[in-house]
C-alpha atoms as an extended CHARMM CRD file, in Angstrom:
* protein
*
       202  EXT
         1         1  UNK       CA            115.6080000000      163.4270000000       14.4110000000  PROA      1               0.0000000000
         2         2  UNK       CA            114.7600000000      160.3540000000       16.5280000000  PROA      2               0.0000000000
         3         3  UNK       CA            116.2520000000      157.0180000000       15.4810000000  PROA      3               0.0000000000
         4         4  UNK       CA            113.8310000000      154.2490000000       14.7380000000  PROA      4               0.0000000000
         5         5  UNK       CA            114.6250000000      150.8590000000       16.2030000000  PROA      5               0.0000000000
         6         6  UNK       CA            114.4790000000      147.8870000000       13.8390000000  PROA      6               0.0000000000
         7         7  UNK       CA            111.2690000000      145.8800000000       14.2770000000  PROA      7               0.0000000000
         8         8  UNK       CA            111.8150000000      142.5960000000       16.1340000000  PROA      8               0.0000000000
         9         9  UNK       CA            109.9150000000      139.3510000000       15.6990000000  PROA      9               0.0000000000
        10        10  UNK       CA            108.6640000000      137.6780000000       18.8490000000  PROA      10              0.0000000000
        11        11  UNK       CA            110.0750000000      134.1380000000       18.5710000000  PROA      11              0.0000000000
        12        12  UNK       CA            108.6490000000      132.9610000000       21.8820000000  PROA      12              0.0000000000
        13        13  UNK       CA            105.8430000000      131.0340000000       20.2420000000  PROA      13              0.0000000000
        14        14  UNK       CA            108.1830000000      129.3130000000       17.7520000000  PROA      14              0.0000000000
        15        15  UNK       CA            109.4080000000      126.9170000000       20.4440000000  PROA      15              0.0000000000
        16        16  UNK       CA            105.8210000000      125.9960000000       21.2690000000  PROA      16              0.0000000000
        17        17  UNK       CA            105.0480000000      125.3050000000       17.5990000000  PROA      17              0.0000000000
        18        18  UNK       CA            108.1810000000      123.1630000000       17.2100000000  PROA      18              0.0000000000
        19        19  UNK       CA            107.2740000000      121.2340000000       20.3530000000  PROA      19              0.0000000000
        20        20  UNK       CA            103.7210000000      120.6240000000       19.1140000000  PROA      20              0.0000000000
        21        21  UNK       CA            105.0200000000      119.4260000000       15.7460000000  PROA      21              0.0000000000
        22        22  UNK       CA            107.4150000000      117.0500000000       17.5020000000  PROA      22              0.0000000000
        23        23  UNK       CA            104.5920000000      115.5790000000       19.5940000000  PROA      23              0.0000000000
        24        24  UNK       CA            102.4220000000      115.2620000000       16.4840000000  PROA      24              0.0000000000
        25        25  UNK       CA            105.0630000000      113.2620000000       14.6090000000  PROA      25              0.0000000000
        26        26  UNK       CA            105.7970000000      111.0560000000       17.6330000000  PROA      26              0.0000000000
        27        27  UNK       CA            102.1170000000      110.2190000000       18.0390000000  PROA      27              0.0000000000
        28        28  UNK       CA            101.3270000000      109.6170000000       14.3630000000  PROA      28              0.0000000000
        29        29  UNK       CA            104.4770000000      107.7670000000       13.3110000000  PROA      29              0.0000000000
        30        30  UNK       CA            104.2370000000      103.9750000000       13.2320000000  PROA      30              0.0000000000
        31        31  UNK       CA            107.3350000000      102.0210000000       14.1440000000  PROA      31              0.0000000000
        32        32  UNK       CA            107.7430000000       98.6970000000       12.3940000000  PROA      32              0.0000000000
        33        33  UNK       CA            108.4110000000       95.7760000000       14.6940000000  PROA      33              0.0000000000
        34        34  UNK       CA            110.5040000000       92.8490000000       13.5510000000  PROA      34              0.0000000000
        35        35  UNK       CA            109.1780000000       89.4820000000       14.6730000000  PROA      35              0.0000000000
        36        36  UNK       CA            111.6500000000       86.6900000000       15.1920000000  PROA      36              0.0000000000
        37        37  UNK       CA            111.4840000000       83.0360000000       16.0750000000  PROA      37              0.0000000000
        38        38  UNK       CA            110.7680000000       82.3470000000       19.7170000000  PROA      38              0.0000000000
        39        39  UNK       CA            113.5570000000       80.1060000000       20.9440000000  PROA      39              0.0000000000
        40        40  UNK       CA            115.1400000000       79.5960000000       24.3400000000  PROA      40              0.0000000000
        41        41  UNK       CA            118.7820000000       78.8110000000       24.8490000000  PROA      41              0.0000000000
        42        42  UNK       CA            119.3450000000       75.5590000000       26.7390000000  PROA      42              0.0000000000
        43        43  UNK       CA            120.0040000000       76.0700000000       30.4670000000  PROA      43              0.0000000000
        44        44  UNK       CA            123.5300000000       75.5150000000       31.8010000000  PROA      44              0.0000000000
        45        45  UNK       CA            124.2020000000       71.8750000000       32.6510000000  PROA      45              0.0000000000
        46        46  UNK       CA            125.1080000000       71.3910000000       36.3190000000  PROA      46              0.0000000000
        47        47  UNK       CA            125.2430000000       67.6110000000       36.1860000000  PROA      47              0.0000000000
        48        48  UNK       CA            125.7580000000       66.1920000000       32.6670000000  PROA      48              0.0000000000
        49        49  UNK       CA            124.6150000000       62.7210000000       33.7910000000  PROA      49              0.0000000000
        50        50  UNK       CA            121.1000000000       63.9780000000       34.6810000000  PROA      50              0.0000000000
        51        51  UNK       CA            120.7580000000       65.7910000000       31.3540000000  PROA      51              0.0000000000
        52        52  UNK       CA            121.5970000000       62.8490000000       29.1060000000  PROA      52              0.0000000000
        53        53  UNK       CA            118.8130000000       62.0980000000       26.6190000000  PROA      53              0.0000000000
        54        54  UNK       CA            118.1130000000       58.6470000000       25.2350000000  PROA      54              0.0000000000
        55        55  UNK       CA            119.0540000000       58.5610000000       21.5570000000  PROA      55              0.0000000000
        56        56  UNK       CA            115.6360000000       57.3690000000       20.4270000000  PROA      56              0.0000000000
        57        57  UNK       CA            114.0650000000       60.4720000000       22.0180000000  PROA      57              0.0000000000
        58        58  UNK       CA            116.0710000000       62.7930000000       19.7540000000  PROA      58              0.0000000000
        59        59  UNK       CA            114.8620000000       63.6020000000       16.2510000000  PROA      59              0.0000000000
        60        60  UNK       CA            117.8730000000       64.9770000000       14.3790000000  PROA      60              0.0000000000
        61        61  UNK       CA            117.2550000000       67.5100000000       11.6220000000  PROA      61              0.0000000000
        62        62  UNK       CA            120.2910000000       68.7920000000        9.7360000000  PROA      62              0.0000000000
        63        63  UNK       CA            120.7170000000       71.4600000000        7.0830000000  PROA      63              0.0000000000
        64        64  UNK       CA            124.0050000000       71.3720000000        5.1850000000  PROA      64              0.0000000000
        65        65  UNK       CA            125.8000000000       74.0880000000        3.2060000000  PROA      65              0.0000000000
        66        66  UNK       CA            123.8760000000       73.0850000000        0.0550000000  PROA      66              0.0000000000
        67        67  UNK       CA            120.5430000000       73.6340000000        1.8560000000  PROA      67              0.0000000000
        68        68  UNK       CA            119.8620000000       69.8930000000        1.7470000000  PROA      68              0.0000000000
        69        69  UNK       CA            117.7070000000       68.4900000000        4.5290000000  PROA      69              0.0000000000
        70        70  UNK       CA            118.8860000000       65.3900000000        6.3710000000  PROA      70              0.0000000000
        71        71  UNK       CA            116.5290000000       63.7740000000        8.8550000000  PROA      71              0.0000000000
        72        72  UNK       CA            118.0440000000       61.0620000000       11.0270000000  PROA      72              0.0000000000
        73        73  UNK       CA            120.9300000000       60.9850000000        8.5370000000  PROA      73              0.0000000000
        74        74  UNK       CA            118.6970000000       60.4040000000        5.4940000000  PROA      74              0.0000000000
        75        75  UNK       CA            117.9320000000       62.9660000000        2.7730000000  PROA      75              0.0000000000
        76        76  UNK       CA            114.3750000000       64.2480000000        2.9210000000  PROA      76              0.0000000000
        77        77  UNK       CA            112.3060000000       66.8150000000        1.0540000000  PROA      77              0.0000000000
        78        78  UNK       CA            111.2180000000       69.6750000000        3.2990000000  PROA      78              0.0000000000
        79        79  UNK       CA            107.5560000000       69.0000000000        2.4110000000  PROA      79              0.0000000000
        80        80  UNK       CA            107.8010000000       65.5940000000        4.1460000000  PROA      80              0.0000000000
        81        81  UNK       CA            109.3760000000       66.9970000000        7.3150000000  PROA      81              0.0000000000
        82        82  UNK       CA            106.1180000000       67.8650000000        9.0890000000  PROA      82              0.0000000000
        83        83  UNK       CA            104.7430000000       64.3140000000        8.7660000000  PROA      83              0.0000000000
        84        84  UNK       CA            108.0520000000       62.8340000000        9.9260000000  PROA      84              0.0000000000
        85        85  UNK       CA            108.0330000000       65.1230000000       12.9760000000  PROA      85              0.0000000000
        86        86  UNK       CA            104.3900000000       64.2160000000       13.6840000000  PROA      86              0.0000000000
        87        87  UNK       CA            105.2120000000       60.5100000000       13.6350000000  PROA      87              0.0000000000
        88        88  UNK       CA            108.1220000000       61.0790000000       16.0330000000  PROA      88              0.0000000000
        89        89  UNK       CA            106.2930000000       63.3250000000       18.5020000000  PROA      89              0.0000000000
        90        90  UNK       CA            103.0950000000       61.2440000000       18.5560000000  PROA      90              0.0000000000
        91        91  UNK       CA            104.8470000000       57.8510000000       18.6230000000  PROA      91              0.0000000000
        92        92  UNK       CA            104.2680000000       56.9410000000       22.2870000000  PROA      92              0.0000000000
        93        93  UNK       CA            106.7240000000       54.0530000000       22.3700000000  PROA      93              0.0000000000
        94        94  UNK       CA            107.3530000000       54.1850000000       26.1010000000  PROA      94              0.0000000000
        95        95  UNK       CA            106.0990000000       51.7110000000       28.6750000000  PROA      95              0.0000000000
        96        96  UNK       CA            105.2370000000       52.0260000000       32.3650000000  PROA      96              0.0000000000
        97        97  UNK       CA            105.8840000000       55.5610000000       33.6220000000  PROA      97              0.0000000000
        98        98  UNK       CA            106.9720000000       56.6060000000       30.1280000000  PROA      98              0.0000000000
        99        99  UNK       CA            103.7730000000       55.4710000000       28.4210000000  PROA      99              0.0000000000
       100       100  UNK       CA            101.5290000000       57.9770000000       26.6340000000  PROA      100             0.0000000000
       101       101  UNK       CA             97.7570000000       57.3840000000       26.8780000000  PROA      101             0.0000000000
       102       102  UNK       CA             96.7940000000       60.0420000000       24.3110000000  PROA      102             0.0000000000
       103       103  UNK       CA             99.4610000000       59.2780000000       21.6720000000  PROA      103             0.0000000000
       104       104  UNK       CA             98.0890000000       57.8130000000       18.4460000000  PROA      104             0.0000000000
       105       105  UNK       CA            101.3510000000       56.8870000000       16.7610000000  PROA      105             0.0000000000
       106       106  UNK       CA            102.9210000000       53.5420000000       15.8910000000  PROA      106             0.0000000000
       107       107  UNK       CA            104.2310000000       52.8900000000       19.4470000000  PROA      107             0.0000000000
       108       108  UNK       CA            107.5820000000       51.9840000000       17.9010000000  PROA      108             0.0000000000
       109       109  UNK       CA            110.0580000000       51.0310000000       20.6460000000  PROA      109             0.0000000000
       110       110  UNK       CA            112.8720000000       52.5070000000       18.5290000000  PROA      110             0.0000000000
       111       111  UNK       CA            111.2870000000       55.9690000000       18.4170000000  PROA      111             0.0000000000
       112       112  UNK       CA            110.2810000000       58.5010000000       21.1040000000  PROA      112             0.0000000000
       113       113  UNK       CA            108.8990000000       57.3000000000       24.4420000000  PROA      113             0.0000000000
       114       114  UNK       CA            106.3950000000       60.1370000000       24.8600000000  PROA      114             0.0000000000
       115       115  UNK       CA            106.0090000000       63.8050000000       23.8040000000  PROA      115             0.0000000000
       116       116  UNK       CA            107.4710000000       65.0700000000       27.0930000000  PROA      116             0.0000000000
       117       117  UNK       CA            110.7510000000       63.2510000000       26.3980000000  PROA      117             0.0000000000
       118       118  UNK       CA            110.8410000000       63.9400000000       22.6360000000  PROA      118             0.0000000000
       119       119  UNK       CA            113.4020000000       66.5390000000       21.5460000000  PROA      119             0.0000000000
       120       120  UNK       CA            113.8900000000       67.8500000000       18.0150000000  PROA      120             0.0000000000
       121       121  UNK       CA            117.5420000000       68.7140000000       17.4780000000  PROA      121             0.0000000000
       122       122  UNK       CA            118.1710000000       71.1570000000       14.6240000000  PROA      122             0.0000000000
       123       123  UNK       CA            121.7490000000       71.4130000000       13.3650000000  PROA      123             0.0000000000
       124       124  UNK       CA            122.5990000000       74.0780000000       10.7730000000  PROA      124             0.0000000000
       125       125  UNK       CA            125.6460000000       74.7470000000        8.6720000000  PROA      125             0.0000000000
       126       126  UNK       CA            127.0030000000       78.3030000000        8.6980000000  PROA      126             0.0000000000
       127       127  UNK       CA            126.2980000000       78.5260000000        4.9620000000  PROA      127             0.0000000000
       128       128  UNK       CA            122.6830000000       77.4040000000        5.2750000000  PROA      128             0.0000000000
       129       129  UNK       CA            120.2600000000       79.6820000000        3.4420000000  PROA      129             0.0000000000
       130       130  UNK       CA            118.1300000000       81.7220000000        5.8600000000  PROA      130             0.0000000000
       131       131  UNK       CA            114.9480000000       81.0730000000        3.8680000000  PROA      131             0.0000000000
       132       132  UNK       CA            115.4970000000       77.3090000000        4.0790000000  PROA      132             0.0000000000
       133       133  UNK       CA            116.1510000000       77.5810000000        7.8130000000  PROA      133             0.0000000000
       134       134  UNK       CA            112.8650000000       79.4540000000        8.3530000000  PROA      134             0.0000000000
       135       135  UNK       CA            110.9560000000       76.9130000000        6.2130000000  PROA      135             0.0000000000
       136       136  UNK       CA            112.2990000000       74.0460000000        8.3400000000  PROA      136             0.0000000000
       137       137  UNK       CA            111.3630000000       75.8630000000       11.5590000000  PROA      137             0.0000000000
       138       138  UNK       CA            107.8380000000       76.5000000000       10.2450000000  PROA      138             0.0000000000
       139       139  UNK       CA            107.3620000000       72.8170000000        9.3790000000  PROA      139             0.0000000000
       140       140  UNK       CA            108.4860000000       71.7250000000       12.8480000000  PROA      140             0.0000000000
       141       141  UNK       CA            106.2900000000       74.2620000000       14.6470000000  PROA      141             0.0000000000
       142       142  UNK       CA            103.4350000000       73.2140000000       12.3450000000  PROA      142             0.0000000000
       143       143  UNK       CA            103.7520000000       69.6310000000       13.6080000000  PROA      143             0.0000000000
       144       144  UNK       CA            103.3390000000       70.7920000000       17.2150000000  PROA      144             0.0000000000
       145       145  UNK       CA            100.3720000000       72.9580000000       16.2110000000  PROA      145             0.0000000000
       146       146  UNK       CA             98.5710000000       70.0180000000       14.5640000000  PROA      146             0.0000000000
       147       147  UNK       CA             98.9880000000       67.8280000000       17.6500000000  PROA      147             0.0000000000
       148       148  UNK       CA             97.9880000000       70.5870000000       20.0530000000  PROA      148             0.0000000000
       149       149  UNK       CA             94.9070000000       71.4010000000       17.9850000000  PROA      149             0.0000000000
       150       150  UNK       CA             93.9170000000       67.7360000000       18.0000000000  PROA      150             0.0000000000
       151       151  UNK       CA             94.1020000000       67.4360000000       21.7770000000  PROA      151             0.0000000000
       152       152  UNK       CA             92.4290000000       70.8030000000       22.3980000000  PROA      152             0.0000000000
       153       153  UNK       CA             89.4790000000       69.7980000000       20.2040000000  PROA      153             0.0000000000
       154       154  UNK       CA             89.2500000000       66.4270000000       21.9740000000  PROA      154             0.0000000000
       155       155  UNK       CA             89.3570000000       67.9230000000       25.4780000000  PROA      155             0.0000000000
       156       156  UNK       CA             87.7390000000       71.3370000000       25.0760000000  PROA      156             0.0000000000
       157       157  UNK       CA             85.8890000000       71.2390000000       21.7590000000  PROA      157             0.0000000000
       158       158  UNK       CA             87.9810000000       74.0180000000       20.2100000000  PROA      158             0.0000000000
       159       159  UNK       CA             91.4120000000       74.2650000000       18.6110000000  PROA      159             0.0000000000
       160       160  UNK       CA             94.5500000000       75.3160000000       20.4630000000  PROA      160             0.0000000000
       161       161  UNK       CA             94.9420000000       78.2850000000       18.1080000000  PROA      161             0.0000000000
       162       162  UNK       CA             91.4010000000       79.4060000000       18.9220000000  PROA      162             0.0000000000
       163       163  UNK       CA             92.1840000000       79.2060000000       22.6450000000  PROA      163             0.0000000000
       164       164  UNK       CA             95.2020000000       81.4730000000       22.1200000000  PROA      164             0.0000000000
       165       165  UNK       CA             93.1540000000       83.9330000000       20.0410000000  PROA      165             0.0000000000
       166       166  UNK       CA             90.4260000000       84.0470000000       22.7080000000  PROA      166             0.0000000000
       167       167  UNK       CA             93.0420000000       84.7170000000       25.4040000000  PROA      167             0.0000000000
       168       168  UNK       CA             94.3100000000       87.7350000000       23.4670000000  PROA      168             0.0000000000
       169       169  UNK       CA             90.8310000000       89.1190000000       22.8330000000  PROA      169             0.0000000000
       170       170  UNK       CA             89.0740000000       88.5960000000       26.1640000000  PROA      170             0.0000000000
       171       171  UNK       CA             89.2120000000       91.0970000000       29.0300000000  PROA      171             0.0000000000
       172       172  UNK       CA             87.2630000000       89.0350000000       31.5730000000  PROA      172             0.0000000000
       173       173  UNK       CA             89.6880000000       87.8930000000       34.2940000000  PROA      173             0.0000000000
       174       174  UNK       CA             87.7980000000       84.6410000000       34.9730000000  PROA      174             0.0000000000
       175       175  UNK       CA             87.7850000000       83.7170000000       31.2860000000  PROA      175             0.0000000000
       176       176  UNK       CA             91.4700000000       84.6070000000       30.9730000000  PROA      176             0.0000000000
       177       177  UNK       CA             92.3660000000       82.3450000000       33.9030000000  PROA      177             0.0000000000
       178       178  UNK       CA             90.3420000000       79.4740000000       32.4320000000  PROA      178             0.0000000000
       179       179  UNK       CA             91.9130000000       79.9160000000       29.0030000000  PROA      179             0.0000000000
       180       180  UNK       CA             95.4260000000       80.0650000000       30.4670000000  PROA      180             0.0000000000
       181       181  UNK       CA             94.8480000000       76.7880000000       32.3210000000  PROA      181             0.0000000000
       182       182  UNK       CA             93.5660000000       75.0930000000       29.1680000000  PROA      182             0.0000000000
       183       183  UNK       CA             96.4940000000       76.3700000000       27.0910000000  PROA      183             0.0000000000
       184       184  UNK       CA             98.9650000000       75.2820000000       29.7640000000  PROA      184             0.0000000000
       185       185  UNK       CA             97.4460000000       71.7900000000       29.8660000000  PROA      185             0.0000000000
       186       186  UNK       CA             97.7480000000       71.3600000000       26.0850000000  PROA      186             0.0000000000
       187       187  UNK       CA            101.2960000000       72.7090000000       26.1000000000  PROA      187             0.0000000000
       188       188  UNK       CA            102.2380000000       70.2140000000       28.8110000000  PROA      188             0.0000000000
       189       189  UNK       CA            100.8760000000       67.3710000000       26.6710000000  PROA      189             0.0000000000
       190       190  UNK       CA            102.9950000000       68.4000000000       23.6840000000  PROA      190             0.0000000000
       191       191  UNK       CA            105.7670000000       70.6760000000       24.9820000000  PROA      191             0.0000000000
       192       192  UNK       CA            107.6670000000       72.3790000000       22.1780000000  PROA      192             0.0000000000
       193       193  UNK       CA            111.2370000000       71.1490000000       22.5180000000  PROA      193             0.0000000000
       194       194  UNK       CA            113.2390000000       72.3450000000       19.5260000000  PROA      194             0.0000000000
       195       195  UNK       CA            116.9040000000       72.5380000000       20.4420000000  PROA      195             0.0000000000
       196       196  UNK       CA            119.7440000000       73.9820000000       18.4070000000  PROA      196             0.0000000000
       197       197  UNK       CA            122.3850000000       72.7420000000       20.8200000000  PROA      197             0.0000000000
       198       198  UNK       CA            124.4110000000       69.6360000000       20.2300000000  PROA      198             0.0000000000
       199       199  UNK       CA            122.6360000000       66.7140000000       21.9710000000  PROA      199             0.0000000000
       200       200  UNK       CA            124.2910000000       64.4080000000       24.5120000000  PROA      200             0.0000000000
       201       201  UNK       CA            123.4280000000       60.7860000000       23.7090000000  PROA      201             0.0000000000
       202       202  UNK       CA            123.0790000000       57.8580000000       26.0430000000  PROA      202             0.0000000000
């Protein structure tokens, strides 16, 4: 009597199915992206004398361990921070080469010379609440946004935020170049200088 061999299953196609399933999950799975705060570390100082900032050009913002906000050494509610930063950045207290033709502030000689020289120094305690830190950052960035929008509307008839949105959405190379130049011009008028390094005073 002849022996029957046990039936075998052809598993050759199983690898193909597994591979197709893997590709399917890779293509359809969405990966969440965490967005942080865009900040640059200060460059290394080669010559400390050349990097000294005049004290009136530094706007000091401190957060202590109790999440209390101190601006220029005085307690301040976080809701008033944006207006205080606006007044500092838009002051235009400089004269001669340091003067600012487009600044609409008080021109106080004890405050910032011009937006290019103005630096916002943020000092945080290790026990500062993260939510409070983010709120302070948002208020400071909001001050820059208001000033940039103002100048973009004055020069180009549209807000700075709209210029950035148009740059993201357009595919025309000529339009992209034009938008980049406009954005760069506004950014040069109010450069975002938020430092978390200890300032060197003059």
